[in-house]
All heavy atoms as an XYZ file, in Angstrom:
658
protein
N      20.570    -20.697     16.230
C      19.930    -19.450     16.556
C      18.872    -19.100     15.525
O      19.063    -19.402     14.369
C      20.952    -18.316     16.637
C      21.813    -18.368     17.870
S      22.477    -16.788     18.378
C      23.523    -16.316     17.045
N      17.840    -18.479     15.990
C      16.755    -18.065     15.055
C      17.196    -16.841     14.293
O      17.893    -15.993     14.818
C      15.507    -17.805     15.859
N      16.780    -16.808     13.057
C      17.069    -15.603     12.235
C      16.109    -14.503     12.576
O      14.915    -14.710     12.774
C      16.906    -15.932     10.745
C      17.975    -16.918     10.248
O      19.033    -16.912     10.835
O      17.688    -17.650      9.301
N      16.654    -13.304     12.735
C      15.789    -12.130     12.911
C      15.448    -11.537     11.555
O      16.347    -11.252     10.790
C      16.493    -11.047     13.731
C      16.674    -11.469     15.170
O      15.853    -12.199     15.686
N      17.727    -11.000     15.826
N      14.167    -11.463     11.240
C      13.715    -10.992      9.929
C      12.688     -9.959     10.096
O      11.936     -9.938     11.045
C      13.105    -12.163      9.136
C      14.101    -13.275      8.830
C      13.425    -14.378      8.043
C      14.436    -15.477      7.784
N      13.835    -16.593      7.059
N      12.638     -9.017      9.133
C      11.535     -8.046      9.128
C      10.316     -8.776      8.651
O      10.312     -9.516      7.711
C      11.880     -6.918      8.155
C      12.956     -6.013      8.660
O      13.139     -5.898      9.866
N      13.716     -5.386      7.784
N       9.228     -8.535      9.338
C       7.972     -9.211      9.051
C       6.920     -8.153      8.802
O       6.756     -7.206      9.583
C       7.529    -10.118     10.210
C       6.194    -10.734      9.911
C       8.569    -11.168     10.474
N       6.186     -8.271      7.706
C       5.098     -7.362      7.466
C       3.909     -7.769      8.284
O       3.451     -8.916      8.237
C       4.699     -7.353      5.972
C       3.595     -6.389      5.678
C       3.316     -6.321      4.179
O       4.053     -6.871      3.371
N       2.257     -5.619      3.827
N       3.390     -6.842      9.131
C       2.286     -7.154     10.003
C       0.948     -6.969      9.273
O       0.796     -6.042      8.477
C       2.330     -6.256     11.229
C       3.557     -6.380     12.090
C       3.535     -5.366     13.228
C       3.702     -7.779     12.635
N      -0.022     -7.786      9.605
C      -1.337     -7.676      9.014
C      -2.063     -6.480      9.621
O      -1.688     -6.008     10.708
C      -2.144     -8.948      9.255
O      -2.421     -9.061     10.619
N      -3.073     -6.018      8.980
C      -3.887     -4.920      9.517
C      -4.494     -5.266     10.853
O      -4.602     -4.424     11.732
C      -5.008     -4.498      8.533
C      -4.495     -3.785      7.290
O      -3.312     -3.333      7.335
O      -5.207     -3.724      6.303
N      -4.868     -6.518     11.042
C      -5.470     -6.956     12.295
C      -4.451     -6.832     13.445
O      -4.834     -6.394     14.544
C      -5.961     -8.403     12.209
C      -7.160     -8.610     11.311
C      -6.788     -8.631      9.824
O      -5.609     -8.919      9.475
O      -7.662     -8.342      9.014
N      -3.221     -7.168     13.200
C      -2.170     -7.033     14.231
C      -1.943     -5.569     14.511
O      -1.834     -5.153     15.663
C      -0.894     -7.734     13.807
C       0.242     -7.443     14.759
C      -1.102     -9.206     13.708
N      -1.849     -4.713     13.463
C      -1.624     -3.308     13.682
C      -2.781     -2.643     14.421
O      -2.571     -1.775     15.253
C      -1.435     -2.603     12.329
C      -0.086     -2.833     11.659
C      -0.068     -2.225     10.259
C       1.020     -2.290     12.493
N      -4.025     -3.076     14.181
C      -5.157     -2.530     14.857
C      -5.083     -2.858     16.375
O      -5.656     -2.139     17.163
C      -6.446     -3.041     14.260
C      -6.817     -2.440     12.935
C      -8.028     -3.157     12.321
C      -7.137     -0.954     13.100
N      -4.397     -3.928     16.715
C      -4.259     -4.277     18.129
C      -3.133     -3.552     18.848
O      -3.017     -3.599     20.047
N      -2.316     -2.802     18.074
C      -1.203     -2.079     18.685
C      -1.751     -0.889     19.500
O      -2.677     -0.194     19.090
C      -0.297     -1.555     17.572
N      -1.158     -0.642     20.660
C      -1.614      0.445     21.490
C      -0.510      1.475     21.739
O      -0.762      2.431     22.446
C      -2.094     -0.086     22.851
O      -1.023     -0.698     23.524
C      -3.255     -1.042     22.704
N       0.682      1.217     21.249
C       1.757      2.212     21.458
C       2.130      2.310     22.926
O       2.536      3.343     23.374
N       1.991      1.232     23.649
C       2.388      1.233     25.077
C       1.274      1.637     26.030
O       1.480      1.740     27.215
N       0.093      1.915     25.519
C      -1.052      2.292     26.364
C      -1.698      1.075     26.985
O      -1.787      0.037     26.339
C      -2.067      3.063     25.568
C      -1.633      4.361     24.917
C      -2.723      4.929     24.065
C      -1.228      5.346     25.979
N      -2.155      1.198     28.198
C      -2.905      0.106     28.804
C      -4.340      0.211     28.349
O      -4.968      1.257     28.473
C      -2.815      0.221     30.349
N      -4.883     -0.875     27.830
C      -6.252     -0.874     27.345
C      -7.004     -1.973     28.050
O      -6.530     -3.108     28.149
C      -6.271     -1.149     25.810
C      -7.688     -1.213     25.301
C      -5.487     -0.086     25.088
N      -8.191     -1.687     28.529
C      -9.047     -2.674     29.125
C     -10.314     -2.747     28.320
O     -10.666     -1.814     27.619
C      -9.382     -2.331     30.601
O     -10.104     -1.100     30.608
C      -8.154     -2.216     31.443
N     -11.032     -3.852     28.431
C     -12.281     -4.012     27.684
C     -13.295     -2.969     28.063
O     -14.066     -2.470     27.235
C     -12.869     -5.413     27.949
C     -12.200     -6.519     27.199
C     -12.271     -6.306     25.673
O     -13.348     -6.004     25.168
O     -11.209     -6.447     25.007
N     -13.354     -2.554     29.329
C     -14.364     -1.577     29.783
C     -13.967     -0.148     29.426
O     -14.792      0.725     29.438
C     -14.596     -1.715     31.266
C     -13.296     -1.587     32.074
C     -13.356     -2.295     33.406
O     -13.915     -3.402     33.456
O     -12.852     -1.727     34.384
N     -12.706      0.101     29.131
C     -12.265      1.463     28.822
C     -11.456      1.489     27.539
O     -10.322      1.930     27.522
C     -11.423      1.994     30.004
C     -11.069      3.464     29.794
O     -11.715      4.157     29.031
N     -10.076      3.935     30.508
N     -12.059      1.046     26.450
C     -11.362      1.015     25.177
C     -11.255      2.427     24.612
O     -12.235      3.175     24.604
C     -12.115      0.146     24.176
C     -11.786     -1.303     24.319
C     -12.189     -2.061     23.084
C     -11.462     -3.334     23.065
N     -11.709     -4.107     21.893
N     -10.059      2.781     24.123
C      -9.935      4.123     23.511
C     -10.622      4.191     22.175
O     -10.784      3.185     21.526
C      -8.418      4.281     23.375
C      -7.919      2.877     23.254
C      -8.839      2.029     24.104
N     -10.932      5.388     21.701
C     -11.475      5.555     20.379
C     -10.431      5.336     19.324
O     -10.715      4.976     18.187
C     -12.063      6.967     20.213
C     -13.299      7.173     21.057
O     -13.998      6.183     21.315
O     -13.559      8.334     21.430
N      -9.145      5.597     19.685
C      -8.019      5.461     18.766
C      -7.223      4.197     19.067
O      -7.283      3.663     20.166
C      -7.094      6.666     18.893
C      -7.782      7.961     18.527
C      -8.238      8.839     19.524
C      -7.955      8.324     17.182
C      -8.860     10.031     19.145
C      -8.562      9.483     16.865
C      -9.016     10.335     17.811
O      -9.656     11.512     17.476
N      -6.501      3.743     18.037
C      -5.600      2.586     18.257
C      -4.413      2.931     19.157
O      -3.851      2.091     19.828
C      -5.112      2.059     16.902
C      -6.254      1.520     16.070
O      -7.178      0.906     16.627
O      -6.197      1.727     14.846
N      -4.009      4.207     19.107
C      -2.870      4.689     19.917
C      -2.966      6.200     20.047
O      -3.697      6.854     19.329
C      -1.580      4.311     19.230
N      -2.242      6.723     21.052
C      -2.150      8.144     21.299
C      -0.660      8.496     21.276
O       0.160      7.776     21.780
C      -2.754      8.526     22.662
C      -4.178      8.048     22.801
C      -2.623     10.018     22.942
C      -5.190      8.756     21.941
N      -0.303      9.661     20.712
C       1.061     10.078     20.689
C       1.159     11.607     20.612
O       0.184     12.316     20.671
N       2.423     12.072     20.472
C       2.698     13.501     20.345
C       3.518     13.729     19.087
O       4.443     12.948     18.799
C       3.504     14.009     21.570
O       2.770     13.857     22.715
N       3.228     14.792     18.371
C       3.953     15.126     17.171
C       5.378     15.578     17.549
O       5.536     16.397     18.440
C       3.240     16.247     16.389
C       4.086     16.753     15.237
C       1.911     15.754     15.881
N       6.356     14.996     16.880
C       7.737     15.389     17.101
C       8.129     16.429     16.054
O       8.752     17.454     16.390
C       8.703     14.195     16.995
C       8.395     13.165     18.064
C      10.132     14.619     17.049
C       9.156     11.894     17.914
N       7.816     16.156     14.798
C       8.116     17.118     13.745
C       7.337     16.865     12.461
O       6.876     15.734     12.223
C       9.625     17.118     13.439
C      10.093     15.901     12.641
S      11.784     16.089     12.115
C      12.530     14.841     13.140
N       7.187     17.936     11.707
C       6.531     17.867     10.395
C       7.610     17.431      9.378
O       8.705     17.991      9.352
C       5.986     19.236     10.000
C       5.323     19.286      8.700
N       5.607     20.208      7.757
C       4.329     18.494      8.169
C       4.838     20.000      6.695
N       4.056     18.977      6.919
N       7.322     16.386      8.590
C       8.327     15.872      7.652
C       8.138     16.496      6.282
O       9.019     17.124      5.736
C       8.245     14.359      7.579
C       8.565     13.649      8.897
C       8.301     12.140      8.747
C       9.955     13.926      9.337
N       6.975     16.256      5.672
C       6.670     16.785      4.359
C       5.149     16.657      4.134
O       4.518     15.736      4.665
C       7.405     16.056      3.231
C       7.046     14.589      3.119
C       7.928     13.847      2.146
N       7.614     12.443      2.086
C       7.993     11.562      2.998
N       8.747     11.958      4.028
N       7.634     10.315      2.905
N       4.604     17.532      3.366
C       3.176     17.544      3.056
C       2.348     17.182      4.301
O       2.334     17.909      5.252
C       2.868     16.626      1.859
C       3.594     17.098      0.606
C       3.377     16.180     -0.577
O       2.521     15.267     -0.492
O       4.062     16.346     -1.566
N       1.643     16.032      4.289
C       0.801     15.667      5.436
C       1.464     14.627      6.298
O       0.791     13.951      7.094
C      -0.541     15.141      4.913
C      -1.371     16.206      4.240
C      -2.725     15.644      3.876
C      -3.618     16.776      3.392
N      -5.004     16.332      3.360
N       2.772     14.431      6.200
C       3.504     13.392      6.973
C       4.135     14.008      8.205
O       4.791     15.024      8.164
C       4.605     12.767      6.097
C       4.099     12.152      4.825
C       3.306     10.883      5.095
O       3.782     10.001      5.780
N       2.118     10.818      4.553
N       3.927     13.322      9.362
C       4.479     13.754     10.633
C       5.134     12.627     11.363
O       4.686     11.457     11.256
C       3.367     14.311     11.507
C       2.818     15.621     11.038
C       1.832     15.675     10.092
C       3.303     16.829     11.529
C       1.343     16.896      9.578
C       2.802     18.050     11.062
C       1.835     18.063     10.101
O       1.364     19.261      9.646
N       6.206     12.917     12.101
C       6.836     11.929     12.959
C       6.138     12.053     14.331
O       6.036     13.160     14.867
C       8.331     12.172     13.069
C       9.023     11.090     13.867
C      10.537     11.192     13.757
O      11.059     12.018     13.017
N      11.230     10.365     14.488
N       5.665     10.936     14.869
C       4.896     10.926     16.096
C       5.565      9.947     17.075
O       6.100      8.922     16.676
C       3.474     10.442     15.840
C       2.677     10.356     17.131
C       2.773     11.399     14.854
N       5.589     10.332     18.381
C       6.164      9.489     19.416
C       5.080      9.041     20.411
O       4.357      9.862     20.925
C       7.281     10.216     20.161
C       7.924      9.388     21.272
C       9.047     10.120     21.973
N      10.132     10.300     21.048
C      10.904     11.402     21.049
N      10.705     12.390     21.910
N      11.883     11.481     20.181
N       5.053      7.733     20.673
C       4.152      7.191     21.703
C       4.740      7.525     23.073
O       5.937      7.843     23.186
C       4.071      5.662     21.605
C       3.394      5.175     20.335
C       3.982      4.189     19.591
C       2.173      5.650     19.971
C       3.361      3.678     18.451
C       1.521      5.177     18.831
C       2.146      4.168     18.068
N       3.942      7.359     24.134
C       4.404      7.597     25.477
C       5.536      6.661     25.896
O       6.350      7.024     26.728
C       3.240      7.446     26.479
C       2.231      8.625     26.307
O       2.598      9.684     25.761
O       1.087      8.441     26.730
N       5.609      5.465     25.320
C       6.656      4.517     25.659
C       7.968      4.751     24.860
O       8.920      4.007     25.015
C       6.185      3.054     25.504
C       5.951      2.691     24.043
O       6.101      3.542     23.136
O       5.574      1.524     23.796
N       7.982      5.770     24.014
C       9.205      6.120     23.279
C       9.235      5.613     21.857
O      10.092      6.060     21.077
N       8.331      4.714     21.467
C       8.312      4.213     20.093
C       7.918      5.366     19.154
O       7.138      6.248     19.527
C       7.311      3.053     19.972
N       8.452      5.382     17.972
C       8.159      6.424     16.994
C       7.637      5.838     15.680
O       7.953      4.732     15.340
C       9.378      7.269     16.733
C       9.842      8.030     17.947
C      11.083      8.906     17.711
O      11.555      8.969     16.545
O      11.522      9.500     18.695
N       6.849      6.657     14.939
C       6.304      6.251     13.668
C       6.049      7.476     12.826
O       6.146      8.608     13.288
C       4.998      5.454     13.854
C       3.863      6.189     14.588
C       2.980      6.940     13.633
C       3.037      5.177     15.346
N       5.729      7.234     11.574
C       5.329      8.298     10.649
C       3.845      8.129     10.370
O       3.399      7.026     10.043
C       6.142      8.240      9.340
C       7.615      8.513      9.665
C       5.628      9.262      8.335
C       8.564      8.342      8.497
N       3.096      9.232     10.543
C       1.660      9.196     10.345
C       1.224     10.256      9.356
O       1.917     11.281      9.187
C       0.945      9.414     11.720
N       0.089     10.020      8.726
C      -0.467     10.979      7.794
C      -1.606     11.725      8.444
O      -2.524     11.124      9.044
C      -0.991     10.226      6.541
O       0.021      9.482      5.952
C      -1.569     11.195      5.538
N      -1.560     13.070      8.362
C      -2.619     13.915      8.929
C      -3.748     14.019      7.907
O      -3.505     14.335      6.727
C      -2.053     15.295      9.253
C      -2.988     16.234      9.931
C      -3.784     15.821     10.984
C      -3.078     17.581      9.560
C      -4.634     16.677     11.647
C      -3.908     18.444     10.210
C      -4.689     18.007     11.239
O      -5.535     18.867     11.906
N      -4.968     13.784      8.330
C      -6.113     13.736      7.409
C      -6.830     15.067      7.193
O      -7.604     15.185      6.324
C      -7.104     12.691      7.904
C      -6.612     11.291      7.800
C      -6.252     10.922      6.362
O      -7.076     10.950      5.500
N      -4.984     10.574      6.132
N      -6.529     16.070      8.011
C      -7.193     17.363      7.862
C      -6.202     18.373      7.233
O      -5.051     18.080      7.058
C      -7.655     17.896      9.212
O      -8.581     16.971      9.775
N      -6.716     19.557      6.931
C      -5.872     20.583      6.371
C      -5.072     21.332      7.428
O      -5.318     21.154      8.624
N      -4.150     22.135      7.032
C      -3.351     22.927      7.976
C      -2.170     22.147      8.480
O      -1.926     20.979      8.153
N      -1.372     22.809      9.307
C      -0.148     22.219      9.864
C      -0.336     21.953     11.377
O      -1.024     22.713     12.047
C       1.042     23.154      9.651
C       2.367     22.459      9.885
C       3.536     23.247      9.314
O       3.390     23.771      8.202
O       4.557     23.326     10.015
N       0.289     20.921     11.883
C       0.172     20.537     13.287
C       1.491     20.932     13.971
O       2.568     20.616     13.479
C      -0.058     19.011     13.450
C      -0.154     18.639     14.899
C      -1.308     18.596     12.682
N       1.407     21.624     15.084
C       2.600     22.079     15.830
C       3.268     20.925     16.565
O       2.615     19.962     16.984
C       2.186     23.141     16.873
O       1.536     24.228     16.266
N       4.581     21.027     16.712
C       5.327     20.042     17.496
C       4.767     20.001     18.909
O       4.417     21.039     19.472
C       6.810     20.458     17.539
C       7.500     20.359     16.196
O       6.869     19.890     15.220
O       8.682     20.759     16.105
N       4.707     18.803     19.484
C       4.177     18.598     20.805
C       2.707     18.413     20.927
O       2.194     18.098     21.973
N       1.965     18.581     19.805
C       0.518     18.377     19.822
C       0.162     16.928     20.050
O       0.747     16.045     19.396
C      -0.068     18.859     18.480
O       0.235     20.217     18.285
C      -1.599     18.690     18.453
N      -0.780     16.641     20.944
C      -1.263     15.273     21.199
C      -2.188     14.880     20.027
O      -3.055     15.647     19.624
C      -2.052     15.182     22.508
C      -1.188     15.154     23.712
C      -0.501     13.803     23.802
C      -0.183     13.498     25.265
N       0.600     12.281     25.344
N      -1.966     13.649     19.528
C      -2.791     13.160     18.417
C      -3.272     11.748     18.694
O      -2.623     10.990     19.421
C      -1.982     13.195     17.078
C      -1.706     14.614     16.669
C      -0.709     12.403     17.206
N      -4.431     11.418     18.130
C      -4.966     10.071     18.150
C      -4.605      9.411     16.829
O      -4.601     10.061     15.787
N      -4.287      8.124     16.869
C      -3.819      7.411     15.688
C      -4.666      6.154     15.394
O      -5.024      5.438     16.366
C      -2.368      6.990     15.909
C      -1.406      8.159     16.106
C      -0.330      7.794     17.083
C      -0.815      8.558     14.766
N      -4.933      5.934     14.138
C      -5.566      4.699     13.689
C      -4.573      3.964     12.788
O      -3.945      4.560     11.917
C      -6.831      4.980     12.882
C      -7.954      5.483     13.659
C      -8.451      6.816     13.468
C      -8.640      4.695     14.574
C      -9.533      7.275     14.189
C      -9.719      5.167     15.305
C     -10.167      6.460     15.106
O     -11.222      6.912     15.801
N      -4.484      2.651     12.976
C      -3.656      1.805     12.079
C      -4.572      1.421     10.910
O      -5.578      0.797     11.058
C      -3.196      0.533     12.818
N      -4.138      1.875      9.705
C      -4.946      1.628      8.500
C      -4.049      1.186      7.343
O      -3.089      1.873      7.016
C      -5.699      2.925      8.091
C      -6.522      2.715      6.849
C      -6.563      3.450      9.225
N      -4.365      0.071      6.749
C      -3.698     -0.438      5.558
C      -2.178     -0.426      5.693
O      -1.475     -0.014      4.775
C      -4.145      0.371      4.355
N      -1.670     -0.868      6.797
C      -0.249     -0.967      7.003
C       0.436      0.342      7.354
O       1.660      0.422      7.450
N      -0.299      1.422      7.548
C       0.240      2.702      7.939
C      -0.565      3.320      9.089
O      -1.389      2.632      9.694
N      -0.300      4.567      9.381
C      -0.954      5.242     10.505
C      -1.574      6.545     10.027
O      -0.974      7.270      9.271
C       0.021      5.530     11.626
C       0.509      4.289     12.308
C       1.611      3.557     11.948
C      -0.048      3.656     13.425
N       1.729      2.505     12.816
C       0.729      2.511     13.753
C      -1.169      3.912     14.217
C       0.459      1.667     14.764
C      -1.440      3.043     15.287
C      -0.642      1.943     15.571
N      -2.808      6.795     10.482
C      -3.504      8.049     10.210
C      -3.715      8.747     11.511
O      -4.080      8.135     12.502
C      -4.888      7.738      9.581
O      -4.686      6.975      8.360
C      -5.633      8.998      9.258
N      -3.451     10.060     11.528
C      -3.540     10.788     12.828
C      -4.593     11.912     12.756
O      -4.885     12.439     11.719
C      -2.184     11.378     13.216
C      -1.734     12.559     12.413
S      -0.171     13.218     13.102
C      -0.317     14.917     12.635
N      -5.133     12.198     13.952
C      -6.117     13.242     14.144
C      -5.719     14.012     15.398
O      -5.354     13.401     16.410
C      -7.526     12.668     14.284
C      -7.988     11.898     13.074
C      -7.685     10.580     12.872
C      -8.714     12.594     12.090
C      -8.071      9.876     11.731
C      -9.127     11.897     10.935
C      -8.815     10.564     10.778
O      -9.204      9.906      9.649
N      -5.836     15.326     15.349
C      -5.505     16.145     16.534
C      -6.545     15.926     17.617
O      -7.729     15.895     17.333
C      -5.451     17.662     16.143
C      -5.245     18.518     17.372
C      -4.311     17.887     15.127
N      -6.073     15.739     18.851
C      -6.978     15.510     19.996
C      -7.430     16.873     20.529
O      -6.663     17.816     20.570
C      -6.286     14.716     21.088
C      -5.879     13.319     20.751
C      -5.145     12.687     21.947
C      -7.073     12.471     20.386
N      -8.661     16.939     20.971
C      -9.225     18.173     21.515
C      -9.522     19.184     20.447
O      -9.495     18.902     19.249
N      -9.887     20.410     20.902
C     -10.206     21.439     19.908
C      -9.174     22.518     19.898
O      -8.507     22.762     20.830
C     -11.531     22.067     20.161
O     -12.378     21.434     21.025
């Protein structure tokens, strides 16, 4: 049997992640993934859930606090995720 091991993904692989979103060449999203804030963890760290149920921790790049349930766009950067609030 093959061993299951944790593998560190390269930035190129993370940039290809869509969080379960369907992406086509003609309709590429501006973000690597879209999700909803589940909860504020600490400082600028938030737990975010993709539409397919996968969860991650992302860093908010702007000031202020983001409410639970807010839709956010995510970029995979340097092995982590950066989030921006969608809409105004």
